[in-house]
N, C-alpha and C positions, 0 to 999 in steps of 0.2 A: 565766104563760107569755108571753113576748115574741114579737112578730111584726114584720115590716117592712111599711111601707106606702109605696108609691110614688105621689106626687102631682105634678102639674105646677103650678108656681108661677112667676110672672114673676121673672126673675133679680134685678131691682131690689128687689122685695118681699122675696125671700129674704135678700139682703144687708143691707137696712135692718133687718129684724126680727132677724137674727142678731146684728147690732151692738148693738141695744137689749138683747137677751137677755144678751150678754156684759157689757154695762155693768151689768146687774142681777146678774151673777155666775151666770147660768143658761145652760143649753144651749138651742138652738132646739127640740130634742126634748122637753125639759122643758116648754117653753111650749106646744107642740102638745098634749102629753099632758094638761096642766092644762086647756087650752081644751076638749079633747074630753070630759074628765071633767065639767067644768062644763056642757057642752052636754047630756050624758046626764042629769045631776042635775036641771037646770032645764027641759030641753026648750025652751030659748030661745037666741037668738043675739044678742049685744049687743057693740058696739065703742065704746070711749070713750078719749079721751086726757086726760080731765079728772083733775086731782089729787084725791085723797081726803084727808079729814082723819083724823088719828090719833085713837084713842079719848081720849087726853089732851086734844087740842085741842077735841074735842066736849064733854068735861066742863067745860073751862075756859069755853067759849062759853056753856054752860048756866048756869054761875055768873054770868057777866056779864049774861045775860038776866034772871036772878033779881034781880040788883042794880038793873037798869034798872026792872024791874017795881015794886020797893019803894023806888026813889029813894035807893039807898045807894051809898057809895063813889064819889061824883062830885066833881069840882072844875070850876069854871068855870060858864059859858063865859067865856073871857077874850077881851078885845077889843084887847089890846096885849101886847107883850113885857113892858112894865113891870108890868102886872097879874099876869102869870105869875111874874115875879121876886118881887113882893111876896107872892104866895101861898106860894111856897116858902121865903121868909125867915121865915115864922111858926113 
């Protein structure tokens, strides 16, 4: 069952958040509902503008960290462009 909720919000906040929602292909109502669902689920409130890594990026970074740990798949350090060119000519 759906219901209507009337809340007071600064006009600037409503306009900016509606624009961001539109840019994401979502309605402001969807954003509010998702936020309230998360609030119910976690019983916490958090705001962040930080970008999050995709699962692919996280797995790629984990592979790189493993390579660093085992000193694999590295080139360099190079101290000049000539050294880099020489490396890639091999």
